[in-house]
N, C-alpha and C positions, 0 to 999 in steps of 0.2 A: 563571372561563372567560376565555380570552384574546380580546381584541378582534381584528378582522381586521388592524388596524394593527400590533399586537404580533406577530401571527403572521407577517406580512410582514417585519417587522424581524428576527425570528429567522431566517427563510429567507435574508435578505440577509447577516446576520452569518455564518451557516453556510456560505453560498456563498463569501463572501470568505475565510473561514478555510480552506476547502478549496482555493481558488485559491492562497492564500499557501503552504500546505503543498506543493502541486504545484510551485509556483515554487521553493521551497526544495529539494525533491527533485531537480529538474532542475539547479539550481545545484550541488548536492552531486555529482550524476552527472558534471558537467563536471570538477569537482575530481578525482574518482576517475580519470577518463580521463587527465587531465594527469599525475597521479602514475603511472599505469600506463605511460604513454609514457616518463616519466623512468626508471622501473625497467627498461623494455625497452631503453632506451639503455645502461644499466649492463650488462645481460645481453649486449648486442651489442658491448660494449666501445667504444661511442662516448662519448667523454669530454666531452660538453657538458652544461652545467647549465641549458640553456634551459627545459626542462620544469619543473624544480624551482623555478627563478626565477618562472615563471608561476604555479605552484601557491602560492608564498608570498604572492601578491597576494590570494588569496581570504581573506575576512574571518574564516573559521573554520579556517584552515589551522593544522596542527600544526607551527609553525616549528622547534621543537626536532628533530623527526623529519626535517624537510626538511634542516636543517643537518647532521644526522648522515649522511643519505644523500649529501649533497654532499661530506662529509668522506671517505666511502668511495669515492666517485667520484674525488676528487682523489688519494687514495692509490693507487687502481688505475692512474691516469694518471701515477704517480710524481711528482706535484707535492706533495712532502712538507711544505714549509712551509705551503702552503694547507690541506692536510689537517689539520695540527696546529691551525691557526687555527679551522677549522670545529669540530673536536672540543673545543677550549677554549671556544668560544661555547656549545656544547651544555652543557658541564660547568658553566658559569657561570649559565646561565639556566633549565635544566630543573628541574622538580619531580618528574619521573618517575624513580624509583629505578633502574629497569632501564636507561634511557638514560644515567643518571649512571655506572653501573658499566661499561657498554659503551664510553662515550666515554673514560672513565678508562683502560680496558684498551687501546683503540685509540691513545690518546696514547702509551702505553708502547711499542706496536708501531712507531709513527712514530718515536719517539726511538731505538729500536733501529736502524731503517733509516737514521737520520741519524747513527748511531754515537755517540750521547750516552748512554753506558751508565748513568751515575749517575742521570740524569733518568728514564731508562726504569725503573730499579729503583724510584725514588720512585713512579712512576705504578702499577707493578705492586703495590707494597706498599699503596698507597691503595686499589687495586681489591680486594685481599684484606681490607682493613679494612671496606670496604663490603659485600663478599660473600665470607666466608671459605671458601665452597665452590667458588670459581672455579678449576677445575683448570688452565685455560690460563694464568692469571696465576701460579699456583703453579709450573707447569712452566717458564715463562719466567723467573721470579725465581730458581729453582734453576739454570737454565742460565746466567743472568748471574752468579750466585754462583761457579759452577765456572769460568766464563770469567775472572773477576777473579782468582780464586786461581791459575789457570794463568798469567795475565799477571804477577802478582806473583812467581810462582815463576821465570818466564823472566827477569824483570828482576833478581831476586836472583842467579840464576846468572850473568847477564851482568856484574853488578857484582862478583861474586866472581872472575870471570875477569880483570877489569881491576885488581883489587887487587894490590899488590906482594906477591910471594911466593906468590901463589895458584897452584894447579895449572895448568899450561899444556897445552893440547890436544895439541900436537905431541910431547910427551914420553911419551904413553901407550905402554905396552908396550915400552919400550926396556930391554933387558937385565934386570938385577936391581935396578933403581933403584926398585922399589916399585909396579909394575903401574899406571902412570898417575899416580902421585904425583910431584910435582916434587921436585927437590933442595931442601933448606932454603935460604932466602935467605942470601946471603953476609953476614957480619958477625954472625951469631947463634951 
């Protein structure tokens, strides 16, 4: 049997535990409200990071997710270098595989917006390495591949037009000289 003193001690410990849990729940509720305000700011297209900065000060905050959200916010505000920095930080520090893939993909999108095609392709390739089923990364990588091929084709045609003896555009369709082909260069 428990003595009255032991019983009292149990009640005190249980009461303090209950108060601790209640305090933790209130603290967590405040964190959730701050995050909701930050998400609301994104939805309303107010591009301030005030709420996410506040949320990062909570001791149990998921900083990787907050950085990711700030990257999305910076991208929507067209602050591409800052968005890239946030996504790089997530990529370097996260242990969450989903956030790793999403930040990798978003870095590719940012590089596309910055017109850094090769780096974008690297990020989309890495995204596919991490998640071979990522349809958006496949689509963007294929689009980049076709873009590069078109660029190389256009550059090849331009260099052909500049080469000595190459067909000249203004000679197309003149008489019987070969339907767009130029005369052979002199001296041949």
